[in-house]
MDAnalysis code that builds the backbone (N, CA, C; Angstrom):
import MDAnalysis as mda
import numpy as np

u = mda.Universe.empty(189, n_residues=63, atom_resindex=np.repeat(np.arange(63), 3), trajectory=True)
u.add_TopologyAttr("name", ["N", "CA", "C"] * 63)
u.add_TopologyAttr("resid", np.arange(1, 64))
u.add_TopologyAttr("resname", ["MET", "ALA", "ARG", "GLY", "ASN", "GLN", "ARG", "ASP", "LYS", "ALA", "ARG", "GLU", "ALA", "ASN", "GLN", "LYS", "LYS", "LEU", "ALA", "SER", "MET", "LYS", "LYS", "GLY", "ASN", "ALA", "LYS", "SER", "GLY", "SER", "GLU", "LEU", "ALA", "ARG", "ASP", "LYS", "GLU", "ILE", "ALA", "ALA", "GLN", "LYS", "MET", "ARG", "GLU", "LYS", "GLN", "ALA", "ALA", "ALA", "ASP", "ALA", "LYS", "ARG", "ALA", "GLU", "GLU", "ALA", "ALA", "ALA", "ALA", "LYS", "LYS"])
u.atoms.positions = np.array([
    [68.230, 134.630, 77.206],
    [67.359, 134.030, 77.740],
    [67.901, 132.125, 78.561],
    [68.398, 131.674, 77.525],
    [68.847, 130.418, 77.822],
    [69.487, 130.987, 79.297],
    [70.525, 131.634, 79.329],
    [71.244, 131.608, 80.334],
    [70.093, 131.564, 81.873],
    [69.191, 132.394, 81.341],
    [69.081, 132.222, 82.812],
    [67.996, 131.049, 83.352],
    [67.446, 130.540, 82.364],
    [67.306, 128.939, 82.947],
    [68.332, 128.000, 83.205],
    [69.743, 128.197, 82.733],
    [71.083, 127.606, 83.242],
    [70.748, 128.107, 84.589],
    [70.717, 128.886, 85.021],
    [70.764, 130.047, 85.975],
    [69.943, 129.299, 87.221],
    [68.950, 129.088, 86.764],
    [67.883, 128.561, 88.101],
    [67.891, 126.883, 88.114],
    [68.733, 126.431, 87.080],
    [68.728, 124.896, 86.933],
    [69.923, 124.746, 87.823],
    [71.077, 125.483, 88.059],
    [72.311, 125.449, 88.918],
    [71.721, 125.469, 89.839],
    [71.192, 126.869, 90.299],
    [70.465, 127.120, 92.146],
    [69.389, 125.917, 92.118],
    [68.697, 124.896, 91.874],
    [68.205, 123.798, 92.192],
    [69.138, 122.810, 92.749],
    [69.954, 122.424, 91.779],
    [70.899, 121.704, 91.869],
    [71.568, 121.743, 93.022],
    [72.245, 122.816, 93.279],
    [72.715, 123.414, 94.649],
    [72.165, 123.310, 95.987],
    [71.016, 123.584, 95.825],
    [69.984, 123.402, 96.750],
    [69.643, 121.658, 97.034],
    [69.998, 121.064, 96.294],
    [69.271, 119.609, 96.429],
    [70.603, 118.813, 97.129],
    [71.723, 119.369, 96.567],
    [73.246, 119.227, 97.175],
    [73.125, 120.002, 98.265],
    [72.850, 120.614, 98.931],
    [73.166, 121.346, 100.225],
    [72.051, 120.326, 101.073],
    [71.038, 120.047, 100.934],
    [69.809, 119.655, 101.413],
    [70.345, 117.939, 101.935],
    [70.898, 117.265, 101.167],
    [71.377, 116.103, 101.354],
    [72.871, 116.449, 102.056],
    [73.169, 117.157, 102.123],
    [74.562, 117.321, 102.888],
    [74.160, 117.300, 104.468],
    [72.930, 118.101, 104.714],
    [72.707, 118.366, 105.769],
    [71.719, 117.139, 106.279],
    [71.506, 116.093, 105.576],
    [71.049, 114.895, 106.111],
    [71.792, 113.818, 106.833],
    [73.253, 114.284, 106.186],
    [74.441, 113.358, 106.839],
    [74.422, 112.324, 108.092],
    [75.327, 113.384, 109.005],
    [75.433, 112.692, 110.350],
    [74.953, 113.467, 111.679],
    [73.847, 113.128, 112.024],
    [73.211, 113.399, 113.311],
    [73.450, 113.117, 114.935],
    [74.948, 112.571, 114.547],
    [75.441, 112.012, 115.632],
    [76.152, 113.096, 116.831],
    [75.849, 112.925, 118.072],
    [77.275, 113.873, 118.464],
    [78.151, 113.471, 119.042],
    [78.977, 114.037, 119.115],
    [80.485, 113.329, 119.271],
    [80.811, 112.055, 120.118],
    [79.921, 112.153, 121.290],
    [80.545, 111.244, 122.114],
    [79.810, 109.870, 121.436],
    [78.522, 110.093, 120.986],
    [77.916, 108.953, 120.228],
    [78.126, 108.765, 119.232],
    [79.155, 109.519, 117.923],
    [79.842, 109.001, 116.928],
    [80.881, 108.238, 117.872],
    [82.039, 109.183, 118.513],
    [82.949, 107.919, 119.218],
    [82.441, 106.355, 119.848],
    [81.691, 106.490, 120.260],
    [80.951, 105.082, 120.456],
    [80.748, 104.489, 119.856],
    [80.034, 104.675, 118.844],
    [79.942, 103.914, 117.711],
    [81.206, 103.869, 116.526],
    [81.961, 104.248, 116.663],
    [83.258, 103.947, 116.147],
    [84.121, 102.716, 116.949],
    [84.348, 102.831, 118.499],
    [84.585, 101.784, 119.070],
    [84.228, 100.686, 119.459],
    [82.954, 100.477, 118.546],
    [82.052, 99.440, 118.822],
    [82.755, 98.822, 117.320],
    [82.586, 99.614, 116.050],
    [83.085, 99.348, 115.141],
    [84.053, 98.803, 114.992],
    [85.504, 99.393, 115.999],
    [86.495, 98.870, 116.045],
    [87.044, 97.530, 116.819],
    [85.930, 97.146, 117.943],
    [86.021, 96.057, 118.283],
    [85.664, 94.884, 117.776],
    [84.357, 95.189, 116.838],
    [84.261, 93.952, 116.215],
    [85.224, 93.430, 114.979],
    [85.878, 94.524, 114.610],
    [86.904, 94.300, 113.567],
    [88.177, 94.199, 114.127],
    [88.228, 94.021, 115.740],
    [89.694, 93.301, 116.483],
    [89.264, 91.632, 115.903],
    [87.728, 91.460, 116.912],
    [87.668, 90.174, 117.163],
    [87.762, 89.743, 115.760],
    [87.585, 90.085, 114.441],
    [87.149, 89.457, 113.695],
    [88.715, 89.110, 112.888],
    [89.418, 89.905, 113.091],
    [90.555, 90.302, 112.918],
    [91.803, 88.484, 113.889],
    [91.242, 88.822, 114.996],
    [91.395, 87.853, 115.863],
    [91.322, 86.345, 115.420],
    [89.987, 86.274, 115.282],
    [89.537, 85.118, 114.513],
    [90.383, 84.557, 113.404],
    [90.395, 85.620, 112.203],
    [91.064, 85.162, 111.017],
    [92.248, 84.747, 111.347],
    [93.358, 85.471, 112.143],
    [94.874, 85.003, 112.632],
    [94.715, 83.783, 113.666],
    [93.397, 83.374, 114.606],
    [93.682, 82.057, 114.951],
    [93.225, 80.725, 113.614],
    [92.514, 80.908, 112.542],
    [92.253, 80.219, 111.661],
    [93.173, 80.072, 111.074],
    [94.105, 80.990, 110.460],
    [95.298, 81.053, 109.973],
    [96.472, 79.968, 110.313],
    [96.884, 80.201, 112.142],
    [97.443, 79.578, 112.713],
    [97.473, 77.870, 112.505],
    [95.919, 77.792, 112.884],
    [95.153, 76.552, 113.079],
    [95.888, 75.885, 111.568],
    [95.626, 76.597, 110.599],
    [96.044, 76.036, 108.763],
    [97.290, 75.560, 108.774],
    [98.155, 76.837, 109.128],
    [99.520, 76.537, 109.377],
    [99.764, 75.318, 110.058],
    [99.234, 75.066, 110.992],
    [99.948, 73.732, 111.955],
    [99.203, 72.426, 111.278],
    [98.190, 72.533, 110.983],
    [97.870, 71.360, 110.117],
    [98.542, 71.468, 108.938],
    [99.290, 71.791, 108.052],
    [100.021, 71.907, 107.187],
    [101.359, 71.502, 107.521],
    [101.826, 71.634, 108.619],
    [103.250, 71.063, 109.298],
    [103.335, 69.544, 109.448],
    [101.890, 69.028, 110.167],
    [102.227, 67.817, 110.590],
    [102.297, 66.528, 108.794],
])
């Protein structure tokens, strides 16, 4: 008898898992690519600002 309950619980857990996987990414390929490019551009700007700050600190340390 316990095996039947175990099977039911496993089936329910698997259905929840599959449902959560379907919720994931609803964007098309072009939307996803555009969003990735926007994120990459933000990271490039952030890195450039960090590099400029680092160069400024290095120049100040040399004085």
